C-alpha positions as CSV (number, residue, x, y, z in Angstrom):
1,X,85.6,53.2,51.6
2,X,87.3,54.9,48.7
3,X,89.7,57.1,50.7
4,X,87.3,60.0,51.1
5,X,86.5,61.4,54.5
6,X,84.0,59.3,56.3
7,X,80.5,60.7,56.5
8,X,79.6,63.3,59.0
9,X,75.9,63.8,59.7
10,X,74.1,66.5,61.6
11,X,70.5,67.2,62.3
12,X,69.2,70.6,63.2
13,X,66.0,72.6,63.0
14,X,65.7,75.7,61.0
15,X,62.4,77.6,61.1
16,X,61.0,74.4,62.7
17,X,62.0,72.3,59.6
18,X,64.3,69.3,60.3
19,X,67.5,69.7,58.3
20,X,69.7,66.7,57.9
21,X,73.2,67.6,56.6
22,X,75.6,65.1,55.3
23,X,79.3,65.6,54.3
24,X,82.1,63.3,53.3
25,X,81.4,59.8,51.9
26,X,78.3,57.6,52.2
27,X,78.2,54.0,51.2
28,X,76.7,50.7,52.3
29,X,79.0,50.7,55.4
30,X,77.7,53.9,56.9
31,X,74.4,54.8,55.3
32,X,72.4,53.5,58.2
33,X,72.9,56.7,60.2
34,X,71.3,58.7,57.4
35,X,68.4,56.2,57.1
36,X,67.7,56.6,60.9
37,X,68.0,60.4,60.8
38,X,65.6,60.7,57.9
39,X,63.1,58.3,59.5
40,X,63.2,60.2,62.8
41,X,62.7,63.5,61.0
42,X,59.7,62.1,59.2
43,X,58.2,60.7,62.4
44,X,58.8,63.7,64.6
45,X,55.4,64.8,66.1
46,X,54.7,68.4,65.3
47,X,57.4,68.7,62.7
48,X,56.4,70.8,59.8
49,X,55.3,69.2,56.5
50,X,58.9,68.7,55.2
51,X,62.3,67.4,55.9
52,X,65.3,69.0,54.1
53,X,68.3,66.8,53.2
54,X,71.4,68.9,52.5
55,X,73.8,67.0,50.2
56,X,76.0,70.0,49.3
57,X,79.1,68.6,51.0
58,X,78.7,65.0,49.9
59,X,81.9,63.8,48.3
60,X,80.9,60.2,47.5
61,X,77.6,58.2,47.3
62,X,76.9,54.8,46.0
63,X,73.6,53.0,45.2
64,X,72.9,52.2,48.8
65,X,72.5,56.0,49.4
66,X,70.0,56.1,46.5
67,X,68.1,53.2,48.1
68,X,67.8,55.1,51.4
69,X,66.7,58.2,49.6
70,X,64.0,56.4,47.6
71,X,62.7,54.7,50.7
72,X,62.7,57.9,52.7
73,X,60.9,59.6,49.9
74,X,58.2,56.9,50.0
75,X,58.0,57.2,53.8
76,X,57.6,61.0,53.7
77,X,54.9,60.8,51.0
78,X,52.9,58.2,52.9
79,X,53.1,60.4,56.0
80,X,51.9,63.5,54.0
81,X,55.2,65.2,54.2
82,X,57.8,66.3,51.7
83,X,61.4,65.4,51.5
84,X,63.4,68.2,49.8
85,X,66.9,67.3,48.7
86,X,69.2,70.3,48.3
87,X,72.6,71.2,47.0
88,X,74.4,72.8,45.4
89,X,75.2,69.3,44.2
90,X,78.7,68.0,43.6
91,X,79.2,66.0,40.4
92,X,78.8,62.7,42.3
93,X,75.3,63.6,43.3
94,X,74.4,64.7,39.8
95,X,75.7,61.4,38.5
96,X,73.7,59.4,41.1
97,X,70.4,61.0,40.0
98,X,71.3,61.2,36.2
99,X,72.6,57.7,35.7
100,X,69.7,56.1,37.6
101,X,67.0,58.4,36.1
102,X,65.6,59.1,39.6
103,X,65.9,62.9,39.7
104,X,62.2,63.4,38.8
105,X,61.2,61.2,41.8
106,X,62.7,63.8,44.2
107,X,61.9,67.3,45.1
108,X,65.3,69.0,44.4
109,X,66.4,72.4,45.4
110,X,69.5,74.3,44.4
111,X,70.4,75.4,47.9
112,X,69.3,75.3,51.5
113,X,67.5,78.7,51.4
114,X,65.4,77.5,48.4
115,X,64.6,74.3,50.2
116,X,63.4,76.1,53.3
117,X,61.4,78.7,51.4
118,X,57.6,78.4,51.9
119,X,55.9,76.3,49.2
120,X,54.0,78.3,46.6
């Protein structure tokens, strides 16, 4: 790891929507926990039609994180669900999406409240 705080992950429900929150640093060594949490949220019977991933406190992310997000997005779409990734984003998250050109592949929200708002 690069000296940042190791990742902390929490999963909660807000208005019946699974919310996965990540803080600290994510890389190939610890991204598995995020992958499992997103898969469980997508597969939860009776869960509403979306999962929210809050990256507002993420300090570091490498390409392994992007791989997990892309795979989770595919899994959610094939299950008829939405994966909403929310911020506000720190520069490292902006760079991850901008440099790879993948921002358009995700449903991005500026903050948690926006991500939880009913779809219009």
